[in-house]
N, C-alpha and C positions, 0 to 999 in steps of 0.2 A: 555505398550502399551493399551491402553483406548481404546475402540469401543462406537459407539452407535447403540441403537437399535429402529430402527422405524418401525411404524405400520402407514403404505400411507394408502392416500385414502379420507384424515380428512380435512376438509372445515377450515381455521383459521379467525377468525374476532375478531378487537378491533384495538389499538395504539401501534405501538411501538415507542421507539425513539433510534435513534441511538448513535456509542458510538464515543466519540472524535477519530479524524484521525490519527489511527495508522504510515504512514508515515511521517504527521506533527510532532507528538510526538520523531520518531529518532531523525527527526534533530533539530528541537527545546530544548531537550534534553542535545545533545552533545553541543548545541550553550552555554549553564549555565558552557561550562568549559572556555570559554574567561573572565569570570569577577572573582575577589575576593569575590564579594558581592552577598548575599544572593538573589537566582530571584524563584519566585512563579509561579508555571505554573499548570492550570487547566483544568479540563475536560480530563485529562490521561487515556487512556482505560488500564484497567486490562486484559492485553494479555499476552502471554509469550513470544514475541519476547521484547515488552514494557518492562516488568519486568526484562527479560537478561540484557536489558541493563541497567536499573536503577542499577543492582547487578553490572553490569560493572564497573559502574561511582565508587563503594563503594570500591570498589579494589585497586583503585589508589585515594583513600584520600577522594573522594568529600560525606561532610554530605548534609544525604537525609531525610527529614521527611515527613511521612504521616499527613496531618494538617485533610484532613477527604476523604469520599472516593472521588477517582480520583484527587487531589487534591494535589499536592507534592510541599515541598519547595525545592532546590538546593542549596548549597555555597561551591564552590572549591576551598578555601582559604587556602589550607594545601593540596595540591596534589602532592604526592609521586611517581617521575618520574622513580624511582627505579622499582617500582609494575611493570611495564610496560614487564620485561623481565621476571615476576613469572610467573610458570607452572598453577598456576588458572587462572592470565589475561589471559594467552595465550589461554587457554582452554573455557574459557567463550567467549572469543572473535572471536574464530573461528566457534560458534555455530550460529552468526546470521550478517545476511548482514549488518546492518545499525551501525554495532562497527567502518566499514571502515570511519565512518563520525565523530569521535576521532579524528582523526590524522591531518585535518587541525586544527581545534582549539589547539590542544595541541603544534603546530608547532609554531603558533603563538603564543604562551602563552610563551611554555616552550621551544622553541629551538629543539622540536625530538620528535619522535614518531616512536612505532615498533606497527607492526598489523602481525597477523597469515593472510593466506588465509581465509576468510570470508566464512560464510555457508549462509544458507537461501532454498529457494527454487531450486528443480532442474529442470529449467526449461530450459536447453540449457546455452550456453555462457552468463557469465556476466562480462565481462571485467572491469578493475579498470584501464585502459588506461589513460581516462579523467583524474580523479582524481591527479592521479601523474604527467601527463604530466600539468597541471594547476599552481600544488605546485611547482612544478619544473621552470616553468617560473617567477614566484615569488620570485627565488632565492633559492630555496632548492635543497638538492643532494639526489638522490634515489639511493636505492641498492634491490635487489631482490634476496635472498638467495634461487636458489630453493630444497637446500638439505632438508629445513626445512619447506618450501611455508611460509616465514617470509618477511614480506616487515617493512623495514627503511629507515628513511626520515629523516632529520637534516636540519637546517640552521640558521647561526649567528645573520643573519636578512633579514626581508622580508621587499622587494622593489614593488610598485606597479607599474603595466605595463599592456600593451594590451595584452588578451589573447582572442585567437578564439578557442572556445573548438571544437572540433573534432566531436561531438554529443552533441546533446540538453541533457545530462542526467541528471535527479534530482538531484539525491544523488552528481553527481560529480560536479553540479554547486554549488548544498549546502556549499561543503567542500572546495572549492574554495573560493566563497563567506565568509564563515567565517574567515576562513586567512587572507584575503586582509581588513579585519574591523579592522585590528590592523597592517597592514603592514605599511610601509612608504611611503606615494605618493599618487599616483592617480592610480585605479584599472581599465579598460575596461574589461569586459566579454561580449564578442559577441558570437551567439549562444547559449546562454542561456537557460535553461527551465525556463518556464513562470506558471507552472503549480502553483494551491492556495495556495500548501505547499511553495514554494519558495515566494510566496508573501509574506505569513505568517512568516515566518525567515526572511522577508528581516525588516517587518514593525515591528518585535520582538527586532531587531538588532537596528533599529533606535531607539526604545522606551529608549534601553541603550546605546543612545551615538553614536552608529554609522550613517555615513552619506553615504546614499544609493539611490539615483534616479534609474527613471526607471523602475520601480517595474511596474510588468505587463508585459513587455516587454520582447525580447529576448537579449535586449543592458542591462546592469545593469553598472552603475559608481558609484565606491567607492572611498570615498577619506579617507585615513585612521586615525587612532586617536592612542590616545597613550594608554588610558585603556577604559573600557566600565562598566556599571555600575548597581545598581540591576534593575527590573523590575518586571511587572506580566504581564501575558500571558495566553491568555483561546486559549485553541484547537477548530478548524472547525469541525462540526458534519463529521464522516467521509462517503465522498462518495459511496465507494465502498460498504459499508456497504448498503449504501441507496438503490444502482444500486441491490445490491441481494436481499432486501427483495421488491422493485419492480416485480424483477421477479418472487421471490416466491409466489405473490399474485398472479401473470399471471398462472403460472403452479397449481398452488394450486386451482382455480376456488374460491381465496377469496375475500372478502372485507376487505382492510387495509388501515389505516392512519399513515404514517410516519410523526412525530412529528418535527420539529423544524430543517429544512432540509440544511439551509442555499443555497433557490433555486438558487440565482443568481452565486453561485462559482461550480453549477452543469454541467454548459456548455452546451455539445451536448448529454451528459445522457438523459434527459428525451426525446428528440428528437429522440433519435434511437429505444427509446424504442415503439413510437408512429409507428416508421416506421415498426415494427412488428406488431403491429395493439394490441397493448396495449393503454388503455385510463387512462391517468391519471388527475388527477385534482388538480392545484394551489390552495391550499386555506388558504391564508395568507402564512405564512411558510412551511407549512405542505402538505404534498402529499395526497391525496387519489386515492385509486385505487379501482374501484367495482368489484363486482364478473362477469366473464366473461366466460360465457362458448364457445362461438369459438373467437377467434382473427385471424387476416387473414391479412399476410407479403405483402407490398408492393411491386411492380416492381420499375424499372426506366419507366422513361415516355417512352422510347421506346420499351417497353415491356419484357426487359430480366430481368434476374434473379436479384435481389435488394443483393449486396454486403456490409456486415459490417465489416469492418475491424477498427483497432489500427492507431495512429498516434500520432504524437505531440501535446501536448496541445496547444490549444482547442478542436483539434481532440480527440478520444472516446479512453479512456485508454484503455491500454491491460489487464489492472486487470479484465473487466469486461466481455472480450469475453467469459470466458466460461461459465457466467451466461446468455449470450445470447442466446449462442449456446443450453443448456439444454431448455431453452425457446421456443426455434424455434421447437424445437420437437415436439409440441404438439398443433401450430399453424395451419394454412389453410395456402398449398403455401409451398415453397420454398425459403431457402437462402445460397450463400457462404458467408462462416465464414473464414474471412482469415487473421490469426495473424501472424503481418509483423516482430516482434520486438525477437522472441523466439521461438527457433526451435522446442522443445520437450512441447510445452503445451497444445498442443490436444492430446498427447496421452492417456488421460483418455478417449477417446469418446469409444473404449473399450467396458466401464463398460457399457456405455448409449447406445451400440448395444444389449450388452446381457441381458437390460431388457426391449426389445423393438424396440429401436429407429433405425429410419432407416436414418442412415448420412454414406456420404463415403467420406473418410481419403484419400486426393487427391493427397497429400504429407506433412511434417512436419508442413507446414505452413497453409495450406487451408482443408477445411471439408465442405462437401455440404451438410445439411442436408432438408430432404423429413418431412414437419412438416403431424402429423396423425390427426389432428385437432380435439383432443380428441375422435376420433373412436377406438383406440385401445391404451389405457394407458398402460402406462410402466408398468413392473412386478417388484417385490421385489425381492434383491438379496444380495448376499454378496460381498462387495467390499473393497479396500483399495485406503483411502485417499492419492494422491503420495504429492499434494501443499497445497499452503492455500486457492487457487481461485478454483481449480480443486475439492477441498475437497467439497467447500460452494457450487459446482454445481453439485457435487452427495448427499450432504445434501438433497437440492432443487427437484432434483428427486427423491428419494425416500420420500419424503412427499409427492410430489402428487401419488406415484405407487400404484398398488393393491397390499395385499400381506404385509411381513415384512421383511424389509430390516437389514443390519450389514453392520455400514462402520466403517473399522479398523483402526489405526495408524488416531486416531484424534485428537492426538496433534497438527498436520499440522490446523487443523480450530483453535484450541483455541489459534496459532502463533497471528490470525486474526482478532479471533470475540468475542469477552468477553461473558461468561457468557450466549453462545447461545442457549443450552438446557434448562437455566432455563427460558428466555426471551421468546422461541417458543412455553415451555409448557402455560405461560400466555396466550398466543393468541388461545390454543386451540391445538397443536401441540402433537402426542402420541409420546412422544421420550425420552428414558433411556440411564443414560449414565452408563456403564460397564466399571469398572477397572479392 
């Protein structure tokens, strides 16, 4: 298990470019299974979750070549469906949440799929019902073997239909969307997720010959086609990393420029940072955050305490609530952080309390933060990263804290942030990786 040793209290300075979007990468890499022709994907982040998915595709026969840093070609012209039952496939698939999105393409292309219960962050219940209910609507047969946590799904033929998703799941929408692209007839997906990741996946599939309309809305219409062909696709910059860097600049009182952020795809993220007093300037497609010794949280119009909560896109993504929480610890004023989607995601706040933060954990979904207005800096301590987003929030806290902090289990951070220690050192951070 690796660790970061961080000497806090140093201001950062300079420019940083966000990596390619992790969540988009997991979707579009799975989409390469829908064609026997070569697909090129650019700007793929070099992170553990994505690399594990690439290795997973290799185990079933996909030919994958690295063209240059962050650019890969994929060709699924010789898929070996029998390897889905192999121990190596099942072990690797169980380690990554994104492996569930292999099922839709394999079902459409090969007529069957096997999947162990996937891993990922331990942030509460994360049901897969939306995925499988949607695929069953298309004509698949589903079986869950509880004894070994194995999902089995098969179909002789997928047929388009009307599907009302029970939740606007991003990965669930992606799975059903990919399967529908090769189903016969027309499929309508209502209550679909409409995040930029789903929009990008839809645009990529259309460039491969799919017929998808309604992109950007929660009502997608897919006219099935017989086959799909080669394409090139480039990932968006990762909005979660962009939000993490905004929060990092604010809490460390640093002047930073975040380059090429695809600002129009950030939706409510900049506005929510402004609500907690963070000044940020849009310069072309860059974001500049100036040095701020103080930032003040807004109240609602009636004077009541501000609430920041997550929601379905274009509302604030739940992946950034951990960052907003840690940034609020040194603001002037108070805020209620309401994490609606996952009941275990706020349990890392005890580590911030140990560092001197004033936080009241109201229940598994809500925490009240009383800002210290930089009058009482956080203190360095030893902590363990429980998941990707909490891990980077703890890293941000450690960079701002007085003294030295150690963060264990940084493999969780590496799952979502590319070479984060190297990139932060280039900005002046005092951070060392200990294996």
